[in-house]
NUVODO-321482 format. One record per residue (C-alpha): x, y, z. Coordinates in steps of 0.25 Angstrom, whole numbers, plus 5000, padded with zeros to 4 digits. Layout:
NUVODO-321482
XYZ...
end
This chain:
NUVODO-321482
502849635010501649675002501649804994500849914997499749964987499750114986498350154982497950294978496450314977495850444974494450474970493750604966492450614974491250694969489750684968489250624955488550724946487850714932488750834926489650784915490850884917491950874927492650994932494150994937495351074940496851054937497651134948498851144957498651114972498051214982499051224994499151275008500251375009500551435023499151395027498451465015497751395004498451424990497451374979498051284967498151334953497351284941498251224930497751274917498251194905498251064912497650944904496650844911496350714904495050634908495050484905494250464892494250614888495150714881496050804890495550934896496451054896496351144908496051284903495651354916496651434924496051374937496251234931494851194929494351094918493151014915492750894907491550814904491450674909490450564904490450484916490450494931491950464933493150504926494650494927495850594924496850534915497950644916498150794920499350864914499951004916501351034912502251044924501150984933500850854939499650794946499650804961498750674962499150574952497950484956497050584949497350504937496750374943495550434950494150414945493450544947491950554949491250664941490950774951490450924952491750944959492950974951494150874951495550934954496850884947497950944955499350964948500651024953502051044947502950934952503851034959502651094967502150954971503550924976503551054983502151024990502650884994503950945000503151055007502150955013503250855017503950975024502751015032502450865036503850835040503950965048502650945056503050795059504450845064503750945073502850845078504050755081504750865089503450905096503250755101504650745105504550875113503250815120503950685123505150765129504250845137503550725143504950665147505450795153504150805161504350665165503050615160503650505152504850415156506150405148505650275142504350335138505050455132505950365123504750285119503950405115505150465107505350325100503850315096503850465091505050435082504450305077503250385073504050485067504750385058503350355051503250495046503950475033502750405027501850495033502550615027502550555013501050525014500750665019501550735009500950654998499550705003499750845006500650874994499450844985498350914992497651014984497151114995496151184985495251064987495251075002494351155011495051255021494851155032495551045024496651135020496951175035496851035040497750985028498851085032498751045047498950895044500050935034500751015045500550905055499650985064498750855066498150905079497651025072497150945060496450855069495850965077495251025064494650895061494050885074493451025073492450975064492050875075492350725078492550655064491950525068490650605073490750685060490750555052489550505059488850635057489250625042488650485041487350545047487350655037487550555026486450475031485550595031486050625016485650485012484250505018484050635012484550574998483250494998482450624999483250684987482050734979481350794991482650854998483550874986484151004990484350965004484950835000486050904991486450995003486550875012487350795002488350905000488450925015488650775017489750765006490450885011490450825025490950695020492150755013492450835025492450715034493250635024494350745024494350745039494350595040495550595031496250695039496050615051496650495043497850585040498050625054498050485060498850425048499950535052499950485066500050335061498750295067498250215055497050155062496450285065496850335051496150225044494950255053494750395047494950335033493850235035492950345041493150435029492850315020491450295028491150445024490950405009490750265005490850294990492250354992493150244987494450324989494250335004493950185005495250154997496050245005495550185018495750035014497150065009497650135022497050025030497749915022499149985021499150045036498349945044498449815036496949785039496649715026495249665030494849815033495549855020494749745012493449795018493749935013494149894999492949804997492049915002492750004992492449904981490949884985490750034985491550054972490749944965489450004970489750144966490550124952490249984947491349884945492249964935492750084943494150124948493550124962493249974960494549954954495250014966494449934976494849804969496349854969496349884984495649754987496749684978497849754986497349714999497149564995498549574990499049615004498249495010498849395000497549364994498049374980496849314973495949424978497049524976497149484961495649484959495549624964496749684957496149614944494849674946495449814948496349794936495049764927494349884931495549974929495749924916494349954912494450094918495850134913496250044902497549954903498550064903498250134916499050144929497950084937497949964928499449954930499249954945498249834944499249754936500349784946499449734958499049614951500549584948500749594963499749494966500349394956501649414962501149374976500449244970501649204963501249224949502449304944502149294929500749364932501349464941502349494930501249504919500449614927501649694932502049704917500649754913500749854924502149894920501749914905500550004909501450094918502550104907501550144897500950254905502150304912503350254904504550184910505050284920503950284930503750234945502550154941503450074931504550064941503549994951503149894940504649864937504749834952503549744952504149664940505449654949504549584959504049484949505449444945505749434960504749324960505349254948506749264955507249334943507949434951508749494939507449534933506849584946508049664949507949724935506549774937506849824951508049904945507149964934506150004944507250064953507850144941506450214938506250244952507650304954507450384941506150444945506250454960507750464964508450374973507850404987506350354984505550244990505250184976506750174974506850114987505850014983506649974971507949954980507049864989506649774977508049764972508549724986507449624986508049554973509549564979509049494992508449374983509749374975510449354989511249484986511049535000512049655000511249704987509949674994510349755006510949874998509549894990508749875003509549975010509450074999507950054999507850065014508650195014507650265004506450215011506950265025507350405018505950415012505050345022505750345035506050225043504650185047504050145034503550015028504550025017505750035026505249925035505149835022506649875019507049825033506349695031506949675017508349705023508049605034507749505023509149525017509849505030508949385033509449325020510849365024510649285037510949415045509749385054510049495064509949605054508749535047508049535060508349685063507849725049506549645050506249705064506549845059505549815048504449765058504649875067504349975056503149905051502549895065502750045067501950075054500949965053500749915067501149775072500049695065500449725050500849625040502149695038502549675052502149525051503149515039504249575048503949475059503949365049505349405045505849425059505349285062506049225049507449285054507249235068506949095062508249105055508949145068508449025075507449105083506249015081505449065092505549215088505349175073504049105077503549225085503849325073503149225063501949225072501849375074501849385059500849275057499849345067499949475060499749415046498549335050497949455057498149535044497949445033497249315038497849175037497849165022498949265018500349245011501149305023500449215033500849095025502349145024502249165040501749025042502748965033503849035041503248975054503248845048504748855044505048895059504448765064505048685052506448735057506148695071505848555067504348565070503948515056502448485059502248635063503048685051502148605042500948665048501348805046501948775032500548715028499848835033500748925025500548835013499048845014498948995015499849005003498948914995497748994999498449134996499349094984498648974977499248834975500248874964501048984971502548964972502549014986501848884990503148814986503848874999502748805008502848675000504348675001504248705016503248595019504048495011505248525019504548495032504048365027505448335022505948365037504848275042505248165034504048165025504748165011503548135003502748255009504048345007504148294993502648334990502848474995504248494989503648454975502548564977503548664980504448624968503248624958502848774962504248824962504548764948503248814942503548954947505048964946505548854937506448734940507748824942507248914953507948894966506548864973506248764963507648694964507548694979506148624980506648524969507848494979506848474990506048374982507348294979507648294994506248244998506348144987507648094992507148085006505948005001506847904994507647895006506447865015505947755005507347685004507347675019
end
């Protein structure tokens, strides 16, 4: 199962001017209290440090400050005020454009921020509960009026409760957004519509948006206005005053439309209508082809929620072309474009392309930020992920250590980012089969997370999951189940049952029962996992394919060959539709189908599938990847069964050479392939003696 990349991109927009002074404010959030706007307060005494300049002390009661800038872009290194913290930590990684508009750096006390989060969560949960009761009453009324049958009544309630199970992630996303909004920066219309959405009054929110007219028609009209502006721009010298007015109206109209498109996106996302949600993100991105943030957000949503990788690549390549045209080849926008392309190619198992783009992103960020920066550490981490997949554990370790050293230098030992690096190092030692070292790093990661987050936190659950993974490989199945079930309890408490992390835990527990040969329980957990993934992502998502593959594997062990083949083919159809033929998951699937035919004694068909699997692995991973040894060994086994000992010996030898080069002579995989060679040699000698 591939890891999600969490990207947070936020850019400050503004019209480029020739002035050399930038204005700004350090302040608390503006809020809505009982429907009334309560402005935030300036934070006199705060200190703002701009990259490459000395710190600026805020001396005004309203939090105003200013600083000269020699270039068109600048970055904020730090904002400090005793007893306060930044509400938007991404403010420290943004590239701001010089603008006549001030920048706003919003801070709150940790206590106030927590109170705002709890207040937002309370409202969201209350409105979602009210919606649930209202829909229950509507269904009950239909039943009482005999407008629906008893079966339709039960199905309606079941569907309602399945949708309700998805609300935990929705609550988390909405709380994160609405507890950070600074209402001072919203106009009265946006303040009102934000309140309606927060309170779950979606019909009223949509009605407010529609009061401005059909949004698609407004976008079309905006494009006409934009075209008019472009035409007028050519006549700038003759119509200077008129052009300025048209530009201002166009930009205002664009921003207004962008806000409304995003509101539409939020409404459809809350209804779990991801295709429609994506449409409005794309519509917003069309409004301003220079706004990289809008493009990045669109691509990330489509990648994570729709798994439409071709569409995602098109969007990120568009972002790259526009960034290069606007800012040259050494800007953070270009680096982020490369980063997003790298993560997408990673998901597609195109590791050479992924590595290429991550290294390009790294080089730009090192030139912008220097070596000791969190963005640089993130690049090292992602390059390490790629090297893990292509089987170069030593390189992965090297890059993970670089990432860890930067994070420890910036944050110290007790930091969640450091805990993540320890977790990744544990993964490296997993691939070495050095489970003692792996367990040590996972436990170091767990200790930091428990100290900083407490026991009932999803990062702690992630550590429990990793420790369970190690115990599974050590064949200590009771211990593996103990840690997996701890992780499952925490995930369900925090995220609800209908969440990808919960589905992953069901899958992992299924693997343990599979290894224990308790196939009935394994099948049950695998099917639960697939059910959750289908409800979240739909029936054609790679995670669903992975579940079908596992169900097929269990059915094969149970002797249900026909059912196993059915499940393998379902998985194959999804993977090929999403990734194309040349993908690592497709090669694993073909290998499994080959094993099914091998066990049935159809060796020619088995060889056909094994060879297809091997060809894909070579294309994706290269000729020297140790994963090829599995295919070589399987092909050798079939030739041995066919009585072709010399061919079997050829493939066994290739498997042995790869295992020995990767793991050494004393590793179980090397020893096993050496034994296979000895068997084939003996068989060859026996055939010659006859």
